[in-house]
C-alpha positions in Angstrom: 17.7 0.4 21.7 19.6 -2.7 22.6 20.2 -3.8 19.0 21.5 -0.2 18.4 24.4 0.0 21.0 25.7 -3.5 19.5 25.8 -2.0 16.1 27.7 0.8 17.5 30.0 -0.9 19.2 30.4 -3.5 16.3 29.1 -6.2 18.7 27.4 -8.8 17.9 23.4 -8.6 19.4 22.9 -10.8 22.1 21.7 -10.3 25.5 24.7 -10.5 27.4 26.5 -7.8 24.9 23.6 -5.5 25.0 24.0 -4.9 28.6 27.7 -5.0 28.9 27.8 -2.0 26.3 24.6 -0.2 27.8 26.9 -0.5 30.6 29.6 1.1 28.6 26.8 3.9 27.7 26.0 4.5 31.2 29.7 5.3 32.2 29.4 8.7 29.5 26.0 10.4 31.0 26.4 13.5 29.0 25.7 11.6 25.4 22.8 10.2 24.5 22.0 7.3 22.0 20.3 8.2 19.0 20.0 8.6 14.9 18.7 10.8 12.6 17.2 8.9 9.6 18.3 5.8 9.7 17.9 3.2 12.8 20.8 0.9 11.8 23.4 4.0 12.2 23.7 4.8 15.8 25.8 7.9 17.0 26.3 9.0 20.6 25.8 12.8 20.4 26.2 15.2 23.8 22.7 15.1 25.5 22.4 19.3 25.0 22.8 18.7 21.5 19.7 16.2 21.1 18.0 18.1 23.4 18.2 21.1 21.6 17.2 19.6 18.2 14.8 17.1 19.0 13.7 17.4 15.6 16.7 16.4 13.8 17.9 13.7 16.4 16.0 10.7 17.2 16.2 8.3 20.3 15.6 5.0 20.7 13.5 2.9 22.7 14.1 -0.1 25.2 13.1 -3.5 24.6 11.1 -2.8 27.9 9.7 0.3 27.0 8.3 -1.4 23.7 6.5 -3.9 25.4 5.0 -1.3 27.7 3.8 0.7 24.9 2.5 -2.5 23.6 0.4 -3.9 26.4 -0.5 -0.1 28.2 -1.7 0.7 24.4 -4.7 -1.0 22.9 -4.7 0.5 19.9 -7.8 1.3 17.9 -7.3 0.2 14.0 -9.8 2.5 12.8 -8.2 5.3 14.2 -4.7 4.3 12.9 -4.8 4.1 8.5 -1.9 4.2 6.9 -2.9 6.5 3.6 -0.7 7.4 1.2 2.5 4.6 -0.5 5.2 6.3 1.0 3.6 5.2 4.4 3.1 1.4 2.8 6.4 0.9 2.2 7.6 1.9 5.1 5.4 -0.1 7.2 6.3 -2.9 4.8 9.6 -2.3 5.0 9.8 -2.8 9.1 7.7 -5.7 8.6 9.7 -7.9 6.8 13.7 -7.6 5.5 15.2 -9.6 2.7 17.0 -12.9 4.7 20.5 -11.5 2.8 20.4 -9.3 6.1 21.1 -12.2 8.4 19.4 -10.1 11.1 19.8 -11.5 14.7 17.0 -9.3 16.5 14.8 -11.8 18.2 11.9 -9.7 17.4 12.4 -11.1 13.7 12.0 -14.8 12.4 13.1 -15.8 9.3 10.1 -17.6 8.1 8.6 -18.6 3.9 6.4 -15.6 3.6 4.0 -15.5 0.2 2.6 -12.1 -0.9 -0.8 -12.8 0.3 0.3 -13.2 3.7 2.0 -9.5 3.5 -1.7 -8.3 1.9 -3.9 -9.9 4.6 -1.6 -8.0 7.1 -1.8 -4.4 4.9 -5.6 -4.7 5.0 -5.7 -4.0 8.8 -3.8 -0.9 8.6 -5.0 0.4 4.8 -7.8 0.7 2.8 -5.6 1.1 -0.4 -5.7 -2.0 -1.3 -9.2 -3.3 -0.5 -10.2 -3.8 -4.9 -6.5 -5.2 -5.4 -6.2 -8.3 -5.7 -2.5 -10.4 -4.4 -1.6 -10.5 -7.8 -2.4 -6.7 -8.3 -0.3 -6.4 -5.1 2.6 -8.3 -6.0 2.9 -5.9 -9.1 2.8 -2.6 -6.8 5.2 -4.1 -4.3 8.1 -4.9 -7.4 6.9 -1.2 -8.5 8.0 0.4 -5.6 11.2 -1.5 -5.2 9.9 -2.9 -1.8 13.6 -4.2 -0.1 11.7 -7.6 0.3 12.3 -7.9 -3.5 15.5 -7.9 -3.3 15.6 -11.7 -2.1 14.3 -13.8 -5.1 11.4 -15.1 -4.9 11.2 -19.3 -4.7 8.5 -21.0 -7.3 6.4 -23.8 -6.5 3.2 -25.7 -8.0 0.6 -27.2 -6.2 -2.7 -29.1 -7.6 -6.0 -27.9 -6.1 -8.9 -30.6 -7.6 -7.0 -31.5 -10.8 -6.0 -27.4 -10.7 -2.8 -26.3 -11.5 -1.7 -23.5 -9.2 1.6 -21.7 -8.9 2.9 -20.2 -5.9 5.8 -17.8 -5.1 7.1 -17.4 -1.7 10.2 -15.8 0.0 12.7 -16.6 2.8 11.7 -13.3 4.9 12.5 -12.1 8.5 9.6 -11.0 9.6 8.8 -9.1 12.4 6.9 -10.8 15.3 2.9 -10.0 15.5 2.7 -8.0 18.8 5.3 -5.1 17.3 2.3 -4.0 14.4 0.8 -1.6 15.9 3.6 0.2 17.4 5.2 0.2 14.5 1.9 1.7 12.2 1.7 3.7 15.1 5.3 5.7 15.2 4.7 5.6 11.3 1.5 7.5 11.4 2.9 10.0 13.9 5.1 11.7 11.3 3.2 14.2 10.1 2.1 15.1 13.7 5.5 15.8 14.9 6.5 17.7 11.9 3.5 19.8 13.0 4.5 20.2 16.2 8.4 20.8 15.3 6.7 23.8 12.7 4.8 25.3 15.9 7.7 25.2 18.1 9.6 27.3 15.9 7.1 29.6 15.4 6.8 30.1 19.0 11.0 30.8 18.9 10.3 34.1 16.5 10.5 32.2 12.9 8.4 32.7 9.5 7.3 30.1 8.0 7.3 30.4 4.4 6.2 28.4 1.6 7.6 28.3 -1.9 6.2 26.2 -4.8 7.6 26.2 -8.3 6.4 24.2 -11.7 8.5 23.9 -14.3 7.5 25.4 -17.7 5.9 23.6 -21.0 2.5 22.8 -21.9 0.6 22.1 -19.1 -3.2 22.4 -19.3 -3.8 21.9 -15.5 -0.4 24.1 -14.2 -2.9 26.5 -12.5 -5.1 23.1 -10.3 -1.2 21.6 -9.8 -0.1 24.7 -8.5 -2.9 25.2 -5.9 -2.7 21.8 -5.0 0.9 22.7 -3.8 -0.3 26.0 -2.2 -3.1 24.0 -0.4 -0.7 21.7 0.8 2.0 23.7 2.5 -1.0 25.6 4.4 -2.3 22.4 5.5 0.5 19.8 6.3 3.1 22.2 7.2 1.1 25.3 8.6 3.3 28.0 6.7 2.3 32.0 6.9 3.1 32.4 3.8 3.3 31.2 0.2 5.2 31.8 -2.7 4.6 30.9 -6.4 6.9 30.3 -9.5 4.4 29.1 -11.9 7.0 28.8 -15.1 10.9 28.2 -14.2 13.7 25.3 -14.1 14.7 23.7 -10.9 18.5 24.8 -11.6 17.4 28.4 -13.1 18.8 31.1 -10.9 16.6 32.7 -8.1 17.4 36.1 -9.5 16.0 34.9 -13.2 12.8 33.8 -12.4 9.5 35.2 -12.8 11.0 37.8 -14.8 8.5 37.7 -17.0 4.8 38.6 -16.5 3.2 35.9 -14.4 0.6 37.6 -13.4 -2.3 36.3 -15.2 -1.4 32.5 -14.0 -1.2 34.0 -10.1 -4.4 35.9 -10.3 -5.7 32.2 -10.8 -4.2 31.0 -7.5 -5.8 31.4 -4.0 -3.8 32.6 -1.0 -0.5 33.2 -1.9 1.8 36.2 -2.0 3.4 37.3 -5.0 6.5 35.2 -7.4 10.0 34.5 -7.1 10.3 38.5 -7.4 8.1 39.3 -4.6 9.9 36.5 -2.5 13.2 38.1 -2.7 12.2 41.4 -1.9 10.2 39.7 1.0 13.4 38.2 2.4 15.3 41.2 2.6 13.0 42.7 5.5 11.7 39.8 7.6 14.2 38.2 10.0 14.5 34.2 11.4 12.8 32.8 8.3 12.1 29.1 7.8 11.4 27.9 4.0 9.4 24.8 3.4 9.4 23.3 -0.1 8.0 20.1 -1.2 11.0 17.7 -2.0 14.4 19.2 -3.6 13.3 20.3 -6.9 10.4 22.4 -5.6 12.9 25.2 -4.5 16.4 24.4 -6.3 18.7 21.6 -7.7 21.4 24.5 -8.0 23.8 23.7 -4.9 26.1 26.7 -6.2 22.7 28.8 -6.0 21.3 27.2 -3.0 24.4 28.2 -1.4 24.7 31.8 -3.1 20.9 32.5 -1.7 21.7 31.5 1.6 24.9 33.8 2.1 23.0 36.7 0.1 20.0 36.2 2.7 21.8 35.5 6.6 18.0 35.2 7.5 17.1 32.3 6.0 18.3 29.9 9.4 16.2 26.9 8.3 15.5 25.2 5.1 12.4 22.1 5.6 12.0 19.8 2.7 8.8 18.2 3.0 8.9 14.3 1.6 6.0 13.1 2.8 4.5 11.5 -0.4 7.3 10.3 -1.2 8.8 9.1 1.9 6.7 9.4 4.5 9.7 11.9 6.1 10.9 15.2 6.2 14.0 16.5 5.9 15.0 19.2 8.5 18.7 21.7 7.7 20.0 24.5 9.4 21.1 27.1 7.1 24.9 27.1 8.1 24.8 23.2 7.7 24.2 23.5 4.1 26.9 26.7 3.7 29.7 24.2 5.6 28.7 20.5 5.0 28.8 19.5 1.1 26.9 16.3 1.8 23.8 17.5 3.2 24.3 20.3 0.5 24.7 17.7 -2.3 21.0 16.3 -1.5 19.7 18.9 -3.4 21.4 18.1 -6.5 19.1 15.0 -6.8 16.6 15.2 -9.7 16.7 12.2 -11.8 12.9 12.1 -12.2 9.5 14.1 -12.6 8.2 13.7 -9.5 4.3 14.6 -8.8 4.7 17.9 -6.0 1.0 18.0 -5.8 0.4 15.2 -3.1 
């Protein structure tokens, strides 16, 4: 929180500046310091708005609160496991920052870091790299475009028992070890927090509807891929129903989807409630709907079509996008937000490469 308030007031992060900025904040009790996606982009928002949308706005913790969490929570490592690549990328990005960022936060130190040092930390919180060599891990870091790869490595050779060994290290800002547990805990709580959001909107009377789509083409495992997406919807987002479009493109109009007979495919799927045709019919007869899709392309990448769908169906009040596998995150939109904010709407016009939505 101390660093965030300095960023907001465009001040260098020092203890004295943080105290002055926090005093300024206290003079406005009706606003709260928070952020939406990026903690380095702090906002001052009306407190009623923040508490009215707890799934949208995230609060900062003070240094005291973080220290208290660390000392009071003796976290059992076996119960905190980073399961997917997006969680691991999040974790590494938080722990190690490129030296070019010039971080003034005293929780970080500028040190020389080898990839094997990072791997030894990751081993504590994930089983994914148990069989991985440091070289294989280095290749993975590059393939994932982890932030630290922005800093060019320094290469040197050393001799051990007349054998030359080449080593690579980077000058990085590394988070102090005492904060690692707290970072992991925040990351693994993304899914439980999302499921709590779902439970809360269901209490408010929303029907939570999943929508899955797969492009046309010669795909032998089409049914198994679709079934996997359906199962994820029920398990991860606790949806009430799922509709499936087994043969459509991301930019195709909803009214043009699944007009051909798709029953042969749908009949092989479990726990679904029809195609896009059934989905559109369902929208006509049910108030307060929240739609969830895996990735933007799982719903539509045509912004004009999305706006038309929302205008024609005012009962669609929320649209959630599941990016858990890709970014360890869920995107939450109000329909009015998508209709009135071009920047939010533009996020749907995003497809640059194929993504696996069955994860």
